[in-house]
Each structure stands twice: as C-alpha cells, then as structure tokens.
A tleap script that builds the chain and sets N, CA, C and O, in Angstrom:
source leaprc.protein.ff14SB
mol = sequence {
  NMET SER ILE ALA ARG GLU ALA SER LYS ARG
  LEU PHE SER LYS PRO SER THR LEU ARG TYR
  PRO PHE GLU LYS PRO THR VAL PRO SER GLY
  LEU ARG GLY ILE PRO VAL TRP SER MET GLU
  ASN CYS ILE LEU CYS ILE LEU CYS GLN THR
  THR CYS PRO PRO ALA ALA ILE LYS MET THR
  PRO LYS GLY PRO ASP ALA GLY ILE GLU PHE
  ARG LEU ASP ARG CYS ILE PHE CYS GLY GLU
  CYS ALA ASP ILE CYS PRO LYS LYS VAL ILE
  THR MET SER ASP ARG PHE GLU LEU ALA GLY
  ASP ASP ARG SER LYS MET VAL TYR SER TYR
  LYS LYS THR LEU HIE ILE ILE PRO GLU GLU
  TYR CYS VAL ARG SER CASP
}
set mol.1.N position { -20.266 67.755 127.378 }
set mol.1.CA position { -20.073 69.166 127.752 }
set mol.1.C position { -18.624 69.680 127.385 }
set mol.1.O position { -18.397 70.877 127.208 }
set mol.2.N position { -17.712 68.750 127.287 }
set mol.2.CA position { -16.347 69.217 126.746 }
set mol.2.C position { -16.244 69.450 125.430 }
set mol.2.O position { -15.391 70.253 125.052 }
set mol.3.N position { -17.046 68.828 124.535 }
set mol.3.CA position { -17.248 69.141 123.056 }
set mol.3.C position { -17.498 70.549 122.822 }
set mol.3.O position { -16.782 71.269 122.126 }
set mol.4.N position { -18.641 70.941 123.489 }
set mol.4.CA position { -19.000 72.368 123.441 }
set mol.4.C position { -18.069 73.326 123.768 }
set mol.4.O position { -17.922 74.338 123.083 }
set mol.5.N position { -17.335 73.058 124.900 }
set mol.5.CA position { -16.241 73.956 125.474 }
set mol.5.C position { -15.165 74.011 124.398 }
set mol.5.O position { -14.671 75.090 124.071 }
set mol.6.N position { -14.804 72.884 123.858 }
set mol.6.CA position { -13.662 72.904 122.875 }
set mol.6.C position { -14.273 73.646 121.505 }
set mol.6.O position { -13.500 74.320 120.824 }
set mol.7.N position { -15.296 73.546 121.220 }
set mol.7.CA position { -15.815 74.126 119.963 }
set mol.7.C position { -15.838 75.717 120.297 }
set mol.7.O position { -15.447 76.504 119.435 }
set mol.8.N position { -16.249 76.130 121.415 }
set mol.8.CA position { -16.241 77.643 121.665 }
set mol.8.C position { -14.933 78.116 121.819 }
set mol.8.O position { -14.681 79.239 121.380 }
set mol.9.N position { -14.072 77.472 122.355 }
set mol.9.CA position { -12.533 77.803 122.360 }
set mol.9.C position { -11.971 77.999 121.012 }
set mol.9.O position { -11.325 79.022 120.787 }
set mol.10.N position { -12.163 77.084 120.061 }
set mol.10.CA position { -11.646 77.028 118.787 }
set mol.10.C position { -12.398 78.130 117.870 }
set mol.10.O position { -11.900 78.573 116.834 }
set mol.11.N position { -13.477 78.461 118.306 }
set mol.11.CA position { -14.357 79.490 117.486 }
set mol.11.C position { -13.743 80.817 117.569 }
set mol.11.O position { -13.734 81.559 116.587 }
set mol.12.N position { -13.206 81.167 118.746 }
set mol.12.CA position { -12.699 82.521 118.939 }
set mol.12.C position { -11.128 82.541 118.992 }
set mol.12.O position { -10.568 83.530 119.465 }
set mol.13.N position { -10.441 81.529 118.544 }
set mol.13.CA position { -9.003 81.588 118.503 }
set mol.13.C position { -8.475 81.784 117.076 }
set mol.13.O position { -9.266 81.699 116.137 }
set mol.14.N position { -7.208 82.036 116.872 }
set mol.14.CA position { -6.561 82.380 115.531 }
set mol.14.C position { -6.608 80.980 114.877 }
set mol.14.O position { -6.358 79.926 115.463 }
set mol.15.N position { -7.019 81.137 113.379 }
set mol.15.CA position { -6.869 79.934 112.728 }
set mol.15.C position { -5.569 79.299 112.528 }
set mol.15.O position { -4.569 80.012 112.444 }
set mol.16.N position { -5.487 78.066 112.447 }
set mol.16.CA position { -4.117 77.421 112.352 }
set mol.16.C position { -3.676 77.220 110.868 }
set mol.16.O position { -2.561 76.751 110.642 }
set mol.17.N position { -4.523 77.562 109.845 }
set mol.17.CA position { -4.131 77.456 108.489 }
set mol.17.C position { -3.844 78.767 107.835 }
set mol.17.O position { -4.229 79.809 108.366 }
set mol.18.N position { -3.213 78.766 106.757 }
set mol.18.CA position { -2.871 80.036 105.978 }
set mol.18.C position { -3.962 80.311 104.900 }
set mol.18.O position { -4.636 79.374 104.473 }
set mol.19.N position { -4.145 81.581 104.457 }
set mol.19.CA position { -5.011 81.851 103.497 }
set mol.19.C position { -4.264 81.865 102.065 }
set mol.19.O position { -4.159 82.847 101.331 }
set mol.20.N position { -3.756 80.538 101.819 }
set mol.20.CA position { -3.182 80.457 100.362 }
set mol.20.C position { -4.034 80.666 99.240 }
set mol.20.O position { -5.182 80.227 99.311 }
set mol.21.N position { -3.674 81.239 98.262 }
set mol.21.CA position { -2.480 81.873 97.727 }
set mol.21.C position { -2.128 83.246 98.216 }
set mol.21.O position { -1.122 83.834 97.819 }
set mol.22.N position { -2.994 83.760 99.108 }
set mol.22.CA position { -2.842 85.244 99.516 }
set mol.22.C position { -1.611 85.322 100.523 }
set mol.22.O position { -0.826 86.270 100.503 }
set mol.23.N position { -1.498 84.208 101.442 }
set mol.23.CA position { -0.397 84.248 102.308 }
set mol.23.C position { 0.461 83.167 101.873 }
set mol.23.O position { -0.055 82.085 101.596 }
set mol.24.N position { 1.766 83.342 101.777 }
set mol.24.CA position { 2.619 82.284 101.177 }
set mol.24.C position { 3.381 81.594 102.431 }
set mol.24.O position { 3.894 82.267 103.325 }
set mol.25.N position { 3.399 80.240 102.401 }
set mol.25.CA position { 3.972 79.527 103.479 }
set mol.25.C position { 5.439 79.584 103.493 }
set mol.25.O position { 6.039 79.724 102.428 }
set mol.26.N position { 6.081 79.485 104.632 }
set mol.26.CA position { 7.526 79.429 104.655 }
set mol.26.C position { 8.026 78.159 104.131 }
set mol.26.O position { 7.516 77.111 104.528 }
set mol.27.N position { 8.995 78.153 103.257 }
set mol.27.CA position { 9.483 76.806 102.679 }
set mol.27.C position { 10.568 76.204 103.677 }
set mol.27.O position { 11.535 76.886 104.015 }
set mol.28.N position { 10.396 75.027 104.094 }
set mol.28.CA position { 11.378 74.352 104.893 }
set mol.28.C position { 12.627 74.007 104.176 }
set mol.28.O position { 12.537 73.654 103.000 }
set mol.29.N position { 13.704 74.065 104.715 }
set mol.29.CA position { 14.939 73.749 104.080 }
set mol.29.C position { 15.008 72.203 103.791 }
set mol.29.O position { 14.513 71.355 104.535 }
set mol.30.N position { 15.650 71.951 102.676 }
set mol.30.CA position { 15.625 70.554 102.344 }
set mol.30.C position { 14.370 70.048 101.421 }
set mol.30.O position { 14.221 68.872 101.090 }
set mol.31.N position { 13.507 71.098 101.063 }
set mol.31.CA position { 12.306 70.708 100.178 }
set mol.31.C position { 12.811 70.321 99.053 }
set mol.31.O position { 13.776 70.930 98.592 }
set mol.32.N position { 12.247 69.218 98.383 }
set mol.32.CA position { 12.545 68.738 97.071 }
set mol.32.C position { 11.607 69.300 95.998 }
set mol.32.O position { 10.592 68.667 95.709 }
set mol.33.N position { 11.890 70.423 95.412 }
set mol.33.CA position { 11.079 70.986 94.303 }
set mol.33.C position { 11.595 70.505 92.961 }
set mol.33.O position { 12.197 69.440 92.824 }
set mol.34.N position { 11.328 71.343 91.989 }
set mol.34.CA position { 11.799 71.122 90.717 }
set mol.34.C position { 13.276 70.908 90.649 }
set mol.34.O position { 14.023 71.649 91.288 }
set mol.35.N position { 13.792 69.823 89.823 }
set mol.35.CA position { 15.208 69.699 89.723 }
set mol.35.C position { 15.687 70.825 88.576 }
set mol.35.O position { 15.009 71.083 87.582 }
set mol.36.N position { 16.853 71.391 88.858 }
set mol.36.CA position { 17.482 72.295 88.018 }
set mol.36.C position { 18.885 71.811 87.645 }
set mol.36.O position { 19.608 71.247 88.467 }
set mol.37.N position { 19.256 72.054 86.344 }
set mol.37.CA position { 20.521 71.536 85.890 }
set mol.37.C position { 21.452 72.756 85.606 }
set mol.37.O position { 20.966 73.809 85.194 }
set mol.38.N position { 22.697 72.622 85.811 }
set mol.38.CA position { 23.735 73.463 85.556 }
set mol.38.C position { 24.604 73.008 84.514 }
set mol.38.O position { 25.660 72.469 84.845 }
set mol.39.N position { 24.297 73.153 83.228 }
set mol.39.CA position { 24.769 72.465 82.087 }
set mol.39.C position { 26.442 72.890 81.851 }
set mol.39.O position { 27.140 72.078 81.243 }
set mol.40.N position { 26.935 73.919 82.247 }
set mol.40.CA position { 28.301 74.146 81.985 }
set mol.40.C position { 29.275 72.975 82.572 }
set mol.40.O position { 30.345 72.726 82.017 }
set mol.41.N position { 28.928 72.429 83.474 }
set mol.41.CA position { 29.597 71.283 84.388 }
set mol.41.C position { 29.128 69.992 83.910 }
set mol.41.O position { 29.783 69.002 84.236 }
set mol.42.N position { 27.997 69.839 83.118 }
set mol.42.CA position { 27.599 68.510 82.879 }
set mol.42.C position { 28.234 67.874 81.836 }
set mol.42.O position { 28.531 68.450 80.790 }
set mol.43.N position { 28.506 66.463 82.120 }
set mol.43.CA position { 29.353 65.581 81.357 }
set mol.43.C position { 28.560 64.715 80.560 }
set mol.43.O position { 29.094 63.893 79.815 }
set mol.44.N position { 27.173 64.847 80.668 }
set mol.44.CA position { 26.230 63.878 79.819 }
set mol.44.C position { 26.448 62.372 80.000 }
set mol.44.O position { 26.444 61.586 79.052 }
set mol.45.N position { 26.614 62.064 81.119 }
set mol.45.CA position { 26.944 60.547 81.445 }
set mol.45.C position { 25.656 59.676 81.508 }
set mol.45.O position { 25.752 58.460 81.671 }
set mol.46.N position { 24.515 60.261 81.385 }
set mol.46.CA position { 23.204 59.543 81.291 }
set mol.46.C position { 22.755 58.774 82.671 }
set mol.46.O position { 21.793 58.008 82.724 }
set mol.47.N position { 23.527 59.070 83.676 }
set mol.47.CA position { 23.193 58.425 85.022 }
set mol.47.C position { 21.831 58.896 85.454 }
set mol.47.O position { 20.999 58.093 85.876 }
set mol.48.N position { 21.597 60.147 85.359 }
set mol.48.CA position { 20.355 60.805 85.772 }
set mol.48.C position { 19.097 60.063 85.022 }
set mol.48.O position { 18.040 59.792 85.591 }
set mol.49.N position { 19.383 59.792 83.698 }
set mol.49.CA position { 18.332 59.324 82.912 }
set mol.49.C position { 18.009 57.773 83.363 }
set mol.49.O position { 16.849 57.362 83.391 }
set mol.50.N position { 18.992 57.053 83.669 }
set mol.50.CA position { 18.809 55.699 84.091 }
set mol.50.C position { 18.337 55.489 85.386 }
set mol.50.O position { 17.720 54.463 85.671 }
set mol.51.N position { 18.596 56.467 86.283 }
set mol.51.CA position { 18.022 56.306 87.750 }
set mol.51.C position { 16.731 56.922 87.836 }
set mol.51.O position { 16.079 56.744 88.864 }
set mol.52.N position { 16.291 57.587 86.951 }
set mol.52.CA position { 14.849 58.360 87.167 }
set mol.52.C position { 13.729 57.277 87.161 }
set mol.52.O position { 13.517 56.656 86.119 }
set mol.53.N position { 13.052 57.046 88.213 }
set mol.53.CA position { 12.012 56.079 88.160 }
set mol.53.C position { 10.928 56.270 87.168 }
set mol.53.O position { 10.636 55.337 86.420 }
set mol.54.N position { 10.217 57.570 87.093 }
set mol.54.CA position { 9.170 57.603 86.162 }
set mol.54.C position { 9.736 58.103 84.697 }
set mol.54.O position { 8.948 58.672 83.942 }
set mol.55.N position { 10.976 57.910 84.333 }
set mol.55.CA position { 11.465 58.356 83.105 }
set mol.55.C position { 11.112 59.744 82.645 }
set mol.55.O position { 10.585 59.932 81.548 }
set mol.56.N position { 11.392 60.689 83.456 }
set mol.56.CA position { 11.177 62.037 83.271 }
set mol.56.C position { 12.319 62.636 82.548 }
set mol.56.O position { 12.119 63.670 81.910 }
set mol.57.N position { 13.446 62.124 82.575 }
set mol.57.CA position { 14.536 62.643 81.838 }
set mol.57.C position { 14.953 61.871 80.587 }
set mol.57.O position { 15.053 60.646 80.530 }
set mol.58.N position { 15.180 62.711 79.613 }
set mol.58.CA position { 15.579 62.019 78.392 }
set mol.58.C position { 16.864 62.834 77.835 }
set mol.58.O position { 16.839 64.056 77.689 }
set mol.59.N position { 17.921 62.077 77.558 }
set mol.59.CA position { 19.149 62.735 77.247 }
set mol.59.C position { 19.515 62.499 75.844 }
set mol.59.O position { 19.150 61.441 75.331 }
set mol.60.N position { 20.264 63.442 75.082 }
set mol.60.CA position { 20.837 63.307 73.808 }
set mol.60.C position { 22.242 63.547 74.037 }
set mol.60.O position { 22.598 64.721 74.139 }
set mol.61.N position { 23.159 62.559 74.141 }
set mol.61.CA position { 24.515 62.759 74.760 }
set mol.61.C position { 25.444 63.148 73.698 }
set mol.61.O position { 26.570 63.528 74.021 }
set mol.62.N position { 25.063 63.091 72.329 }
set mol.62.CA position { 26.106 63.473 71.278 }
set mol.62.C position { 25.549 64.280 70.182 }
set mol.62.O position { 24.340 64.360 69.966 }
set mol.63.N position { 26.413 64.847 69.528 }
set mol.63.CA position { 25.923 65.808 68.526 }
set mol.63.C position { 25.806 67.148 68.828 }
set mol.63.O position { 26.164 67.516 69.947 }
set mol.64.N position { 25.340 68.001 67.980 }
set mol.64.CA position { 25.035 69.341 68.169 }
set mol.64.C position { 23.796 69.649 69.002 }
set mol.64.O position { 23.666 70.708 69.618 }
set mol.65.N position { 22.884 68.661 68.990 }
set mol.65.CA position { 21.840 68.744 69.923 }
set mol.65.C position { 21.974 68.092 71.170 }
set mol.65.O position { 20.986 67.556 71.674 }
set mol.66.N position { 23.162 68.071 71.773 }
set mol.66.CA position { 23.383 67.388 73.013 }
set mol.66.C position { 22.731 68.241 74.189 }
set mol.66.O position { 22.812 69.465 74.291 }
set mol.67.N position { 22.130 67.457 74.978 }
set mol.67.CA position { 21.353 68.054 76.095 }
set mol.67.C position { 20.409 67.226 76.772 }
set mol.67.O position { 20.427 66.006 76.607 }
set mol.68.N position { 19.574 67.794 77.531 }
set mol.68.CA position { 18.593 67.127 78.336 }
set mol.68.C position { 17.237 67.732 78.309 }
set mol.68.O position { 17.058 68.938 78.478 }
set mol.69.N position { 16.263 66.857 78.089 }
set mol.69.CA position { 14.809 67.174 78.170 }
set mol.69.C position { 14.177 66.639 79.286 }
set mol.69.O position { 14.041 65.420 79.388 }
set mol.70.N position { 13.749 67.459 80.189 }
set mol.70.CA position { 13.076 67.217 81.401 }
set mol.70.C position { 11.528 67.449 81.304 }
set mol.70.O position { 11.031 68.498 80.894 }
set mol.71.N position { 10.788 66.299 81.747 }
set mol.71.CA position { 9.320 66.311 81.607 }
set mol.71.C position { 8.890 66.549 83.061 }
set mol.71.O position { 8.934 65.643 83.893 }
set mol.72.N position { 8.471 67.803 83.348 }
set mol.72.CA position { 7.827 68.081 84.839 }
set mol.72.C position { 6.657 67.314 85.079 }
set mol.72.O position { 6.458 66.923 86.230 }
set mol.73.N position { 5.761 67.006 84.077 }
set mol.73.CA position { 4.596 66.278 84.351 }
set mol.73.C position { 4.772 64.920 84.635 }
set mol.73.O position { 3.756 64.291 84.929 }
set mol.74.N position { 5.974 64.263 84.608 }
set mol.74.CA position { 6.225 62.900 84.986 }
set mol.74.C position { 7.104 62.730 86.193 }
set mol.74.O position { 7.221 61.650 86.772 }
set mol.75.N position { 7.748 63.892 86.572 }
set mol.75.CA position { 8.581 63.868 87.794 }
set mol.75.C position { 7.822 63.585 89.010 }
set mol.75.O position { 6.699 64.063 89.174 }
set mol.76.N position { 8.423 62.778 89.926 }
set mol.76.CA position { 7.886 62.521 91.170 }
set mol.76.C position { 8.664 63.202 92.295 }
set mol.76.O position { 8.351 62.953 93.459 }
set mol.77.N position { 9.667 64.055 92.014 }
set mol.77.CA position { 10.400 64.796 92.889 }
set mol.77.C position { 11.187 63.949 93.945 }
set mol.77.O position { 11.310 64.358 95.100 }
set mol.78.N position { 11.680 62.847 93.554 }
set mol.78.CA position { 12.422 61.889 94.534 }
set mol.78.C position { 13.687 62.397 94.819 }
set mol.78.O position { 14.202 62.145 95.908 }
set mol.79.N position { 14.315 63.148 93.903 }
set mol.79.CA position { 15.809 63.568 94.097 }
set mol.79.C position { 16.794 62.534 93.804 }
set mol.79.O position { 17.966 62.691 94.147 }
set mol.80.N position { 16.374 61.422 93.155 }
set mol.80.CA position { 17.444 60.380 92.768 }
set mol.80.C position { 18.482 60.924 91.668 }
set mol.80.O position { 19.678 60.632 91.694 }
set mol.81.N position { 17.928 61.693 90.762 }
set mol.81.CA position { 18.828 62.275 89.796 }
set mol.81.C position { 19.954 63.268 90.458 }
set mol.81.O position { 21.102 63.309 90.015 }
set mol.82.N position { 19.557 63.980 91.447 }
set mol.82.CA position { 20.456 64.847 92.097 }
set mol.82.C position { 21.489 64.080 92.934 }
set mol.82.O position { 22.663 64.435 93.033 }
set mol.83.N position { 20.949 62.980 93.540 }
set mol.83.CA position { 21.810 62.157 94.464 }
set mol.83.C position { 22.962 61.374 93.585 }
set mol.83.O position { 24.077 61.198 94.076 }
set mol.84.N position { 22.662 60.946 92.355 }
set mol.84.CA position { 23.500 60.026 91.509 }
set mol.84.C position { 24.553 60.902 90.824 }
set mol.84.O position { 25.699 60.499 90.624 }
set mol.85.N position { 24.098 62.165 90.459 }
set mol.85.CA position { 25.031 63.012 89.588 }
set mol.85.C position { 26.597 63.095 90.006 }
set mol.85.O position { 26.863 63.587 91.103 }
set mol.86.N position { 27.493 62.697 89.285 }
set mol.86.CA position { 28.878 62.666 89.785 }
set mol.86.C position { 29.371 64.081 89.767 }
set mol.86.O position { 30.298 64.317 90.541 }
set mol.87.N position { 28.923 65.069 89.026 }
set mol.87.CA position { 29.392 66.371 89.052 }
set mol.87.C position { 28.532 67.326 89.872 }
set mol.87.O position { 28.785 68.529 89.923 }
set mol.88.N position { 27.483 66.747 90.529 }
set mol.88.CA position { 26.544 67.588 91.377 }
set mol.88.C position { 25.965 68.907 90.525 }
set mol.88.O position { 25.822 70.030 91.009 }
set mol.89.N position { 25.694 68.557 89.281 }
set mol.89.CA position { 25.100 69.689 88.426 }
set mol.89.C position { 23.440 69.743 88.559 }
set mol.89.O position { 22.755 70.643 88.072 }
set mol.90.N position { 22.984 68.738 89.227 }
set mol.90.CA position { 21.489 68.870 89.436 }
set mol.90.C position { 21.230 69.171 90.897 }
set mol.90.O position { 21.680 68.514 91.836 }
set mol.91.N position { 20.499 70.178 90.978 }
set mol.91.CA position { 20.094 70.561 92.517 }
set mol.91.C position { 18.604 70.533 92.372 }
set mol.91.O position { 18.017 70.725 91.307 }
set mol.92.N position { 17.969 70.248 93.660 }
set mol.92.CA position { 16.518 70.363 93.830 }
set mol.92.C position { 16.202 71.773 94.490 }
set mol.92.O position { 16.513 72.177 95.611 }
set mol.93.N position { 15.487 72.415 93.465 }
set mol.93.CA position { 15.130 73.903 94.050 }
set mol.93.C position { 13.957 73.941 95.054 }
set mol.93.O position { 13.445 72.888 95.433 }
set mol.94.N position { 13.567 75.030 95.447 }
set mol.94.CA position { 12.489 75.215 96.438 }
set mol.94.C position { 11.158 75.506 95.787 }
set mol.94.O position { 10.191 75.787 96.496 }
set mol.95.N position { 11.051 75.447 94.329 }
set mol.95.CA position { 9.801 75.813 93.755 }
set mol.95.C position { 8.779 74.742 93.916 }
set mol.95.O position { 9.062 73.620 93.496 }
set mol.96.N position { 7.678 74.949 94.450 }
set mol.96.CA position { 6.668 74.027 94.757 }
set mol.96.C position { 5.306 74.292 93.982 }
set mol.96.O position { 4.461 73.409 93.830 }
set mol.97.N position { 5.184 75.473 93.548 }
set mol.97.CA position { 3.951 75.924 92.960 }
set mol.97.C position { 4.117 75.638 91.318 }
set mol.97.O position { 4.524 76.472 90.509 }
set mol.98.N position { 3.721 74.315 91.023 }
set mol.98.CA position { 3.986 73.949 89.536 }
set mol.98.C position { 2.770 73.606 88.819 }
set mol.98.O position { 2.827 73.044 87.725 }
set mol.99.N position { 1.681 73.912 89.375 }
set mol.99.CA position { 0.507 73.476 88.520 }
set mol.99.C position { 0.359 74.145 87.224 }
set mol.99.O position { 0.733 75.311 87.101 }
set mol.100.N position { -0.141 73.515 86.281 }
set mol.100.CA position { -0.327 74.179 84.844 }
set mol.100.C position { -1.592 73.421 84.109 }
set mol.100.O position { -2.161 72.423 84.550 }
set mol.101.N position { -1.857 74.015 83.068 }
set mol.101.CA position { -2.912 73.371 82.330 }
set mol.101.C position { -2.619 73.140 80.906 }
set mol.101.O position { -3.515 72.831 80.119 }
set mol.102.N position { -1.279 73.293 80.521 }
set mol.102.CA position { -0.785 73.089 79.269 }
set mol.102.C position { 0.474 72.102 79.372 }
set mol.102.O position { 1.511 72.544 79.867 }
set mol.103.N position { 0.419 70.896 78.958 }
set mol.103.CA position { 1.545 70.104 79.063 }
set mol.103.C position { 2.799 70.359 78.379 }
set mol.103.O position { 3.904 69.982 78.768 }
set mol.104.N position { 2.529 71.076 77.255 }
set mol.104.CA position { 3.725 71.431 76.449 }
set mol.104.C position { 4.606 72.478 77.215 }
set mol.104.O position { 5.785 72.611 76.890 }
set mol.105.N position { 4.086 73.187 78.176 }
set mol.105.CA position { 4.813 74.131 78.910 }
set mol.105.C position { 5.562 73.423 80.098 }
set mol.105.O position { 6.275 74.073 80.862 }
set mol.106.N position { 5.383 72.124 80.221 }
set mol.106.CA position { 6.044 71.434 81.358 }
set mol.106.C position { 7.148 70.650 80.774 }
set mol.106.O position { 7.544 69.694 81.440 }
set mol.107.N position { 7.719 70.900 79.621 }
set mol.107.CA position { 8.942 70.331 79.213 }
set mol.107.C position { 10.054 71.325 79.141 }
set mol.107.O position { 9.964 72.285 78.376 }
set mol.108.N position { 11.094 71.140 79.898 }
set mol.108.CA position { 12.193 71.953 79.968 }
set mol.108.C position { 13.366 71.343 79.269 }
set mol.108.O position { 13.706 70.187 79.518 }
set mol.109.N position { 14.017 72.124 78.364 }
set mol.109.CA position { 15.229 71.650 77.668 }
set mol.109.C position { 16.448 72.377 77.988 }
set mol.109.O position { 16.490 73.607 77.980 }
set mol.110.N position { 17.502 71.586 78.287 }
set mol.110.CA position { 18.781 72.186 78.787 }
set mol.110.C position { 19.698 71.680 77.595 }
set mol.110.O position { 19.721 70.495 77.261 }
set mol.111.N position { 20.479 72.700 76.957 }
set mol.111.CA position { 21.356 72.324 75.897 }
set mol.111.C position { 22.795 72.346 76.478 }
set mol.111.O position { 23.070 73.143 77.374 }
set mol.112.N position { 23.647 71.549 76.018 }
set mol.112.CA position { 25.032 71.607 76.347 }
set mol.112.C position { 25.752 72.453 75.216 }
set mol.112.O position { 25.602 72.106 74.045 }
set mol.113.N position { 26.489 73.493 75.518 }
set mol.113.CA position { 27.057 74.260 74.668 }
set mol.113.C position { 28.319 73.647 74.211 }
set mol.113.O position { 29.211 73.515 75.049 }
set mol.114.N position { 28.534 73.226 72.913 }
set mol.114.CA position { 29.671 72.675 72.423 }
set mol.114.C position { 30.745 73.641 71.861 }
set mol.114.O position { 30.408 74.544 71.097 }
set mol.115.N position { 31.888 73.479 72.192 }
set mol.115.CA position { 32.929 74.418 71.624 }
set mol.115.C position { 33.721 73.670 70.588 }
set mol.115.O position { 34.568 72.832 70.899 }
set mol.116.N position { 33.407 74.015 69.270 }
set mol.116.CA position { 34.052 73.455 68.218 }
set mol.116.C position { 35.221 74.140 67.736 }
set mol.116.O position { 35.194 75.345 67.489 }
set mol.117.N position { 36.235 73.436 67.591 }
set mol.117.CA position { 37.662 74.102 67.189 }
set mol.117.C position { 37.657 74.167 65.766 }
set mol.117.O position { 37.344 73.167 65.120 }
set mol.118.N position { 37.967 75.222 65.213 }
set mol.118.CA position { 38.021 75.381 63.702 }
set mol.118.C position { 39.077 74.426 63.170 }
set mol.118.O position { 40.007 74.026 63.870 }
set mol.119.N position { 38.884 74.055 61.822 }
set mol.119.CA position { 39.958 73.098 61.356 }
set mol.119.C position { 41.364 73.787 61.240 }
set mol.119.O position { 42.366 73.109 61.468 }
set mol.120.N position { 41.465 75.003 60.920 }
set mol.120.CA position { 42.804 75.603 60.877 }
set mol.120.C position { 43.653 75.516 62.173 }
set mol.120.O position { 44.867 75.716 62.162 }
set mol.121.N position { 42.988 75.222 63.230 }
set mol.121.CA position { 43.740 75.149 64.518 }
set mol.121.C position { 44.087 73.763 64.842 }
set mol.121.O position { 44.830 73.481 65.782 }
set mol.122.N position { 43.517 72.842 64.015 }
set mol.122.CA position { 43.926 71.334 64.309 }
set mol.122.C position { 45.206 70.841 63.558 }
set mol.122.O position { 45.533 71.179 62.420 }
set mol.123.N position { 45.800 70.077 64.297 }
set mol.123.CA position { 47.167 69.559 63.705 }
set mol.123.C position { 46.948 68.171 63.162 }
set mol.123.O position { 46.531 67.238 63.848 }
set mol.124.N position { 47.250 68.099 61.917 }
set mol.124.CA position { 47.125 66.628 61.297 }
set mol.124.C position { 48.434 65.781 61.473 }
set mol.124.O position { 49.526 66.349 61.500 }
set mol.125.N position { 48.332 64.545 61.581 }
set mol.125.CA position { 49.434 63.769 61.764 }
set mol.125.C position { 49.564 62.896 60.416 }
set mol.125.O position { 49.557 61.671 60.544 }
set mol.126.N position { 49.667 63.381 59.312 }
set mol.126.CA position { 49.828 62.711 58.053 }
set mol.126.C position { 51.118 62.181 57.784 }
set mol.126.O position { 51.335 61.592 56.725 }
savepdb mol mol.pdb
quit
C-alpha cells in the first residue's frame, strides 16, 4: 500500500529534473570545463604537455609558429595542466556544452606573439 501512496504523491508533485536544453542548469563553482590559455604570459615551458594524461596538448615551443594546439576531443577535463602551469595562464572555464559532430572543429590553436627586434636596433660586438 505504501508504494501506491508514494506513486500518487510523486505523480502530482513538481518534477525534480530540468527540461534541458530549454532550461539551463546553474553551473556550480569550481566546475572543470574546457581549459583556456592566456598566451600573453605563457612562457612555453611544455609542462602542460608533459602532464596531460591523454596527450590532448601539443606544443611548438620555438620559431615563428610557437604556440599550443589543444585537442578537445582527447581532453578528460582533469585540470592537471592548469594546476602545473607556473605562470597560471591556463584556467578551467565553466563551459560544459561541448558536443560536436566534426572533429576538426574540436582543435584549438593558441599562438604566441613573437616580438622581433629589427636588425638596425641590434648592437653588434665585433
């Protein structure tokens, strides 16, 4: 008899779930979403690449193409890259809606802007 009473009670009460995607949930603080880089302070130390368990980060530390390639389809959102970064340029955002049907759109490239000094400003020690 208690099962019928519980069923009738739940039948006329407010649902405990949200009608997602029409109703958006509140994002709790500390949610580990997609990692985001702030490249102006990045020193390209390669620590984030070496600590990433699924190898979702690939770095090019030298040359004009210096930067980071981040593969969202490999990331497990563990936050190890953000924890080990010495300059704290990696932050875990609160973006959690990351589904997609094209893997080429899941690759993010962050480039380091190199400031090259023209030769006329360089002092030679001949």
